[in-house]
C-alpha positions in Angstrom: -28.2 179.0 -26.4 -25.6 176.6 -25.9 -25.0 175.6 -22.2 -21.9 175.9 -20.3 -22.2 172.9 -17.7 -20.9 172.2 -14.2 -19.7 168.9 -13.3 -19.8 169.1 -9.8 -19.3 167.6 -6.3 -22.6 166.9 -4.1 -21.8 169.4 -1.1 -25.0 170.4 0.8 -25.1 174.3 1.2 -25.0 173.8 4.9 -21.3 172.3 4.7 -19.9 174.8 2.2 -21.2 177.7 4.5 -19.6 176.2 7.4 -16.5 175.5 5.3 -16.6 171.9 6.2 -13.9 169.7 5.4 -15.7 166.4 4.0 -14.1 165.0 1.1 -16.2 165.1 -2.1 -17.9 162.3 -3.9 -17.8 163.5 -7.9 -21.2 163.4 -9.6 -22.6 165.3 -12.6 -24.8 168.0 -11.5 -27.6 169.6 -13.6 -26.5 171.6 -16.3 -26.7 175.4 -15.3 -27.1 178.3 -18.1 -23.6 180.3 -18.6 -23.5 183.8 -19.7 -25.9 185.7 -22.1 -25.6 185.4 -26.1 -24.7 182.4 -28.3 -21.4 181.6 -30.0 -21.1 183.0 -33.3 -20.7 179.6 -35.5 -22.4 179.6 -38.3 -23.5 183.2 -38.5 -24.7 183.1 -42.3 -27.2 180.9 -43.8 -25.2 177.8 -45.1 -22.0 178.3 -43.4 -20.0 175.4 -42.5 -20.9 175.0 -38.5 -17.7 175.4 -36.3 -16.5 172.4 -34.9 -16.9 172.9 -30.9 -14.5 171.1 -28.7 -15.4 170.3 -25.2 -13.1 171.2 -22.6 -13.4 170.2 -18.9 -12.2 173.2 -16.5 -11.2 172.1 -13.0 -12.1 174.2 -10.0 -13.4 174.3 -6.5 -16.4 175.5 -4.6 -14.8 176.8 -1.1 -12.9 179.9 -2.2 -14.9 183.0 -1.2 -15.8 185.3 -4.2 -13.1 183.4 -6.5 -14.6 179.9 -7.0 -17.9 179.2 -4.7 -21.5 178.4 -4.3 -23.8 181.3 -4.0 -27.0 181.1 -1.5 -28.8 179.8 -4.5 -26.4 176.8 -4.9 -25.0 178.5 -8.4 -21.1 178.1 -9.2 -19.7 181.5 -9.4 -16.8 183.9 -8.4 -14.1 185.9 -10.3 -12.2 182.9 -11.6 -15.9 181.1 -12.8 -16.9 184.5 -14.4 -13.8 184.8 -16.1 -13.9 181.5 -17.6 -17.4 182.1 -19.2 -16.5 185.4 -20.4 -13.5 183.5 -22.2 -16.1 180.9 -23.5 -18.1 183.4 -25.1 -15.0 184.6 -26.8 -13.7 181.4 -28.2 -16.3 179.8 -30.3 -14.2 176.6 -31.2 -14.6 175.4 -27.6 -17.4 174.6 -25.1 -16.2 175.0 -21.5 -17.5 172.7 -18.4 -16.7 173.1 -15.1 -15.8 170.0 -12.6 -15.6 170.9 -8.9 -13.3 169.2 -6.4 -11.3 169.6 -3.3 -8.5 172.2 -4.3 -6.0 169.1 -3.4 -7.2 166.9 -5.9 -7.0 169.7 -9.0 -3.3 168.8 -9.8 -3.8 165.1 -9.6 -7.0 165.3 -12.0 -5.2 167.5 -14.6 -2.3 164.9 -14.8 -4.8 161.9 -15.0 -6.6 163.6 -18.1 -9.8 163.9 -16.1 -9.7 168.0 -16.7 -8.1 170.1 -19.1 -7.3 173.1 -17.4 -7.1 174.5 -13.6 -8.8 177.7 -13.0 -8.6 178.5 -9.2 -6.1 181.2 -8.8 -3.0 179.4 -9.5 0.2 181.1 -8.7 2.9 180.6 -11.0 6.2 179.2 -9.4 9.1 177.5 -10.4 8.0 174.4 -8.7 4.9 174.1 -10.7 6.7 175.2 -14.0 8.7 172.1 -13.7 5.6 169.7 -14.0 2.9 171.9 -15.9 2.3 174.6 -18.3 0.9 177.8 -17.6 -0.5 180.2 -20.1 1.3 183.5 -20.7 -1.0 186.1 -19.9 -1.7 186.5 -15.9 -5.2 187.4 -14.9 -4.4 188.7 -11.4 -1.5 189.3 -8.9 -0.6 188.0 -5.5 1.3 189.4 -2.6 1.6 186.7 -0.1 2.3 187.7 3.6 1.8 186.1 6.9 -1.6 186.1 8.4 -2.6 185.9 12.1 -5.2 186.4 14.5 -5.8 190.2 15.3 -4.8 190.2 18.9 -1.6 188.3 18.1 1.5 190.5 18.9 4.0 187.6 18.8 4.1 187.1 15.2 5.3 189.5 12.5 7.1 187.8 10.1 7.5 184.0 8.7 10.5 183.7 11.1 8.2 184.2 13.8 6.4 181.0 12.7 9.2 178.8 14.1 8.0 176.2 16.5 4.4 177.1 15.9 1.6 175.7 13.8 0.9 177.2 10.2 -2.3 176.6 8.3 -2.1 175.5 4.9 -3.7 173.6 1.9 -1.9 170.7 0.4 -0.7 171.5 -3.1 -1.0 175.2 -2.6 1.4 178.0 -3.7 1.6 179.0 0.2 2.2 175.2 1.4 5.2 175.3 -1.2 6.4 178.4 0.6 6.3 176.9 4.0 7.7 173.8 2.9 10.6 175.6 0.9 11.2 177.4 4.4 11.4 174.2 6.5 14.0 172.8 4.1 16.2 175.9 4.8 15.4 176.0 8.4 15.2 172.4 9.8 11.4 172.0 9.7 11.3 174.8 12.0 7.5 175.4 11.2 4.9 172.8 12.2 2.7 173.0 9.1 -0.9 172.0 9.3 -2.4 170.7 6.1 -6.4 171.5 5.8 -8.6 170.7 2.5 -8.6 174.1 1.1 -11.9 175.5 3.1 -10.7 179.1 2.8 -14.1 179.8 5.2 -12.3 177.9 8.0 -9.2 180.1 8.3 -10.8 182.6 10.8 -11.9 179.9 13.4 -8.6 178.1 13.1 -6.6 181.1 13.9 -8.9 183.0 16.5 -9.3 179.6 18.4 -5.6 178.9 18.5 -5.8 175.6 16.4 -3.1 177.0 14.4 -0.8 180.1 15.1 -0.8 181.6 11.7 -1.1 181.2 7.9 0.2 182.8 4.4 -2.3 184.3 2.3 -2.7 186.8 -0.7 -3.5 190.6 0.1 -6.9 190.3 -1.2 -8.0 187.4 0.8 -8.8 188.7 4.2 -11.7 191.0 3.3 -13.3 188.1 1.3 -12.9 185.4 4.3 -12.9 187.7 7.2 -15.9 190.2 6.9 -15.5 190.9 11.0 -11.8 191.6 10.7 -10.6 189.3 13.3 -7.4 188.5 11.3 -4.9 190.7 10.1 -1.6 190.4 7.6 1.8 191.4 9.0 5.3 191.6 8.2 6.9 191.9 4.8 5.8 190.5 1.5 7.1 186.9 1.6 6.2 186.4 -2.3 5.0 188.4 -5.3 3.2 185.8 -7.6 1.2 186.0 -11.3 -2.2 183.9 -11.4 -2.7 182.2 -14.5 -4.4 179.0 -15.9 -2.7 175.6 -15.6 -2.5 173.0 -18.3 -0.7 169.6 -18.8 3.0 170.1 -19.7 4.1 168.5 -23.4 0.5 168.3 -24.4 0.2 169.7 -27.7 -3.6 170.3 -27.6 -3.3 172.0 -24.3 -0.6 174.3 -25.6 -2.9 175.1 -28.3 -5.7 175.9 -25.8 -3.6 177.8 -23.7 -2.5 180.0 -26.7 -6.3 180.7 -27.7 -7.0 181.8 -24.0 -4.0 184.0 -24.1 -5.4 185.8 -27.3 -8.9 185.8 -25.3 -7.6 187.4 -22.1 -5.6 190.2 -23.8 -9.3 191.0 -25.5 -10.8 190.8 -21.6 -8.0 192.9 -20.3 -8.1 195.7 -23.0 -11.9 196.2 -23.1 -11.8 196.5 -19.2 -13.9 193.4 -18.6 -11.0 192.1 -16.6 -10.8 194.7 -14.1 -14.6 195.0 -13.8 -14.6 191.3 -12.8 -11.8 191.9 -10.2 -13.3 194.8 -8.8 -16.8 193.2 -8.5 -15.4 189.9 -7.3 -12.2 190.6 -5.4 -12.8 194.1 -4.0 -10.1 196.1 -6.0 -8.4 195.7 -9.3 -5.5 193.0 -9.1 -5.2 192.6 -12.7 -2.3 195.0 -12.9 1.3 194.6 -11.5 2.4 197.2 -9.6 
């Protein structure tokens, strides 16, 4: 059986559970077995073996139920299991995961350390100018303002003026806040963190930050005790896709192959099942 490998960061489980913001040092972790079954290469005796190209997939470890380490230290979640499923359906490729802080993913893509990003990357015009997205979305986000449950003063993004808004550098939410500030005299005090979604609850409930922006499915994953709430109108509806280098012929070919496999994963119901299993609902269809 071929292995789908994880090239990972050295993080203790205690740090991950606590949502610690420590910077990661990249090391090569022990290979982990991927999904069941083997590639269908050279199925008949004497057939030409399929040439397999290794692809490095950049992702993180601190997004609960999307890309995280479980209690046994295994990398899993919605994006991870989807990539494993695509790997099974693309015999010409072998996917390996390389984990890092979210803020380092785009730079790693630009510097050829990874071949594409799988981390709930929302498509927006700023990213489209610099990067290539595959055509087929695999989730849809509705972004709103998130605050502590007892906060009655903040009901929209306008109410964040003069207050601290927590976000992750290079995220789509950071772009929304930055664009808002460009149009409103830097009215919001943007506080950047390292991408540890687990830390959102403590930051908002202790008053270290007043609010944040987040997707509609985020709160049940990071806030099972319901200490936070989403308020106000939808700020942005976005498609989630994989991210590749722009003007890269190999990257374009890979994106096209992934689109074909994604359509099959959608058609047979696998994508919806993964979304319900990991995200708590079917976020694979546009309303």
